[in-house]
C-alpha positions as CSV (number, residue, x, y, z in Angstrom):
1,M,29.2,20.6,17.9
2,K,28.4,23.1,15.3
3,T,25.0,24.9,15.0
4,I,23.3,25.6,11.7
5,K,20.0,27.4,11.1
6,T,17.1,25.9,9.2
7,T,15.8,27.8,6.2
8,W,12.1,27.6,7.3
9,N,12.5,28.4,11.1
10,S,14.8,30.5,13.1
11,E,15.4,27.9,15.8
12,A,18.7,26.4,15.8
13,V,19.6,22.9,14.8
14,V,22.5,21.3,16.5
15,V,24.8,19.1,14.5
16,A,27.9,17.3,15.6
17,A,31.0,18.1,13.5
18,S,31.4,14.4,12.5
19,A,27.7,13.9,11.6
20,V,27.1,13.3,7.9
21,I,23.8,14.9,6.3
22,S,23.2,14.5,2.6
23,P,22.3,17.9,0.9
24,D,18.7,16.5,0.2
25,A,18.0,15.8,3.8
26,R,15.6,18.1,5.7
27,I,16.2,18.7,9.5
28,G,13.4,20.3,11.6
29,A,14.0,23.1,13.9
30,G,15.3,22.3,17.5
31,S,16.6,18.9,16.4
32,Q,20.0,17.5,17.6
33,I,22.2,15.3,15.5
34,G,24.9,13.4,17.3
35,D,28.6,12.3,16.6
36,G,28.9,10.1,13.5
37,A,25.1,10.1,12.7
38,T,24.3,9.6,9.1
39,I,21.1,11.1,7.4
40,E,20.8,10.3,3.7
41,G,17.9,12.1,2.0
42,A,15.6,11.8,4.9
43,Q,13.2,14.2,6.5
44,V,13.8,14.7,10.3
45,G,11.0,16.5,12.1
46,R,11.2,19.2,14.9
47,F,12.9,18.6,18.2
48,C,14.1,15.3,17.2
49,R,17.2,13.7,18.8
50,I,19.3,11.5,16.5
51,C,22.1,10.1,18.7
52,S,25.7,9.2,17.9
53,G,26.3,6.6,15.1
54,A,22.6,6.4,14.1
55,Y,21.9,6.0,10.4
56,I,18.6,7.1,8.8
57,G,18.2,5.9,5.0
58,H,17.0,7.8,1.9
59,G,13.3,8.7,2.0
60,A,12.9,7.9,5.7
61,I,10.5,10.2,7.6
62,I,11.2,10.9,11.3
63,G,8.2,12.5,13.1
64,D,8.4,15.5,15.6
65,G,10.1,14.8,18.9
66,A,11.0,11.2,18.0
67,I,14.3,9.9,19.6
68,I,16.6,7.6,17.5
69,G,19.2,6.0,19.8
70,S,22.9,5.4,19.4
71,G,23.7,3.0,16.7
72,V,20.2,2.7,15.3
73,F,19.5,1.8,11.8
74,I,16.5,3.1,10.1
75,G,16.2,1.6,6.6
76,P,15.2,3.6,3.5
77,G,11.4,4.7,3.2
78,T,10.7,3.8,6.8
79,K,8.5,6.2,8.8
80,V,8.9,6.8,12.5
81,D,5.8,8.8,13.9
82,V,5.7,11.6,16.4
83,G,7.4,10.8,19.7
84,A,8.4,7.4,19.0
85,S,11.6,6.3,20.8
86,I,14.0,3.7,19.3
87,R,16.8,2.6,21.7
88,Y,20.4,1.6,21.2
89,R,21.4,-0.5,18.3
90,A,18.0,-1.4,17.1
91,S,17.5,-2.0,13.3
92,F,14.5,-1.6,11.0
93,G,14.5,-2.5,7.3
94,E,13.0,-0.7,4.4
95,N,9.6,0.6,4.2
96,S,8.5,0.0,7.8
97,R,6.4,2.1,10.2
98,I,6.9,2.8,13.9
99,G,3.7,4.4,15.3
100,A,3.4,7.5,17.5
101,Y,4.8,7.1,20.9
102,A,5.9,3.6,20.4
103,E,8.8,2.3,22.3
104,I,11.4,0.1,20.7
105,D,14.0,-1.2,23.2
106,Q,17.7,-2.0,22.6
107,F,19.0,-4.7,20.1
108,V,15.7,-5.1,18.4
109,I,16.0,-6.3,14.8
110,A,13.0,-5.8,12.4
111,Q,13.1,-6.8,8.8
112,S,11.3,-4.9,6.0
113,G,7.7,-3.9,5.8
114,V,7.1,-4.1,9.5
115,D,4.2,-2.0,10.9
116,I,4.3,-1.3,14.6
117,G,1.2,0.6,15.9
118,S,1.1,3.6,18.3
119,A,2.0,3.2,21.7
120,A,3.3,-0.4,21.1
121,R,6.3,-1.5,23.1
122,I,8.9,-4.0,21.8
123,G,11.3,-5.6,24.4
124,R,14.9,-5.7,24.0
125,F,16.7,-8.5,21.9
126,S,13.4,-9.2,20.0
127,E,13.5,-10.1,16.4
128,I,10.6,-9.3,13.9
129,G,10.3,-10.8,10.5
130,D,9.2,-9.3,7.2
131,S,5.7,-7.7,6.8
132,V,4.7,-8.1,10.5
133,R,1.9,-6.0,11.9
134,I,1.9,-5.3,15.7
135,G,-1.1,-3.4,16.7
136,E,-1.7,-0.3,18.8
137,G,-0.6,-0.6,22.4
138,A,0.5,-4.2,21.9
139,S,3.7,-5.3,23.7
140,T,6.5,-8.0,23.5
141,G,8.6,-9.2,26.3
142,E,12.4,-9.5,26.0
143,R,13.7,-11.9,23.3
144,A,10.5,-12.5,21.6
145,S,10.7,-13.9,17.9
146,I,8.0,-13.1,15.6
147,A,8.3,-14.7,12.1
148,R,7.3,-13.2,8.8
149,S,3.7,-12.1,8.0
150,C,2.5,-12.4,11.5
151,I,-0.5,-10.2,12.7
152,I,-0.7,-9.2,16.5
153,G,-3.8,-7.3,17.5
154,D,-4.1,-4.1,19.4
155,W,-3.3,-4.3,23.0
156,V,-2.1,-8.0,23.0
157,R,0.9,-8.9,25.0
158,I,3.5,-11.4,23.8
159,P,5.5,-12.9,26.7
160,E,9.3,-12.9,27.1
161,N,11.0,-15.6,25.0
162,A,7.8,-16.3,22.8
163,S,8.1,-17.5,19.5
164,L,5.5,-17.0,16.7
165,G,5.7,-19.0,13.5
166,A,5.2,-17.4,10.0
167,D,1.8,-16.1,9.3
168,S,0.4,-16.5,12.9
169,K,-2.4,-14.3,14.0
170,I,-3.1,-13.2,17.6
171,V,-6.1,-10.8,17.8
């Protein structure tokens, strides 16, 4: 690991030697960037943990204290709010939003334009289509399949193995 200093704060940022960070990326004080992680023109907040093999696309914004797990893909223009946690090998397409303190379990695949509310929880192996909105505090069980343009209201629970067709609304 190598340690670099940020230009706007004296707290150290720890960056693994094999990490790739583009010159236009901004990394907040106290953050850690793991082996083989790639950050392309994104903004990473303070005290974030970007784990090994993670990819953060151009224009993405990672909020303070967020955890991006190993092998996670964050598409261009996606915003991960404060304290959100995205686990192992999850994937988010471009221009999505993961709300504050949301928990995304391993192997979740979300397409583009997905909006996940604050404190929501997405179970492992779930699939989320384009332009889906999942409300604040809502949750899905494992292996949920949510087709494009669905709306799931605040605090709604989607059970394990559930499948929602395109344009469904549960409020």
